[in-house]
N, C-alpha and C positions, 0 to 999 in steps of 0.2 A: 503494499499499501502506499510506501513512504513513494517510492518512482513516480506515483499518482501525487502525490503533493508539489514533488519536485519540479513535475512540470507545470503546476499550476502555478507555484512562485515563481519559476523563471518566467512566466507569461505575464504576473505580477509586474517583475521588473523590468522586462521589456515595454511593458505597456508605462511605467513610470519613466523610463527611461527617454522615449519620446515623447513625453509630456515636456521632459527639461529644456532650457535654452542649451546652444551648443556652449557656451561657456559656463554653462552649471555641469555639463556633461566633462568638460574638460578638467573639472576641477574635483568632481568626484571619483575617485579610482575605482578598477575592476574591484578590488577587494572588499572595497563596501558595498560594491551593486552583489557582490557573494554575499557579504554577511547579510545582507539586508536579504537575499533569495533564502540563505539557511533560517534567517527569523521568523520567515514567512512560513517555512516548511515545518518548523514546530510549531508556531503557532497554530495549522493546519492539523497537527497530527491530536495538538491538545485539545481542541475544538471539537473533534471527531470522537477521542476518548472519551469526553464529557459526554457528548451525544449519545455514546453505547451506552456506556454506565447508567443512563439517566431511563434508558429504553429497556436496561435489561431490570432495572428496578420495577419498571411499570408492568412488566412481563409478571414478574418474582410476583407482586400484588395481585394482578389478575389471578393467576395459577390459585394464589392462598383464597381469595376471594371463592372460586371456583370448588374448594377442597372443601370451604366451609357450607357451601349451600348443597356439596353431595354428600355431607354427613347431616345436613337437616330432617329431619322427617316431618311428614306433613301429616 
């Protein structure tokens, strides 16, 4: 999944570079753009992890409610 994040991060950085003037691009080094790409990749990973964790917790809650409902007798 990390390669997927890296691809998106690269696209964001490329788009960001296009927004800058040539003078700004000259001042910002390739190392800075690579660091930005790394930060974006990490941020995407954190967001994915949090969303996955929350989805799992929701599924656990639904499963718990279903078990409780199955144990109730009418």
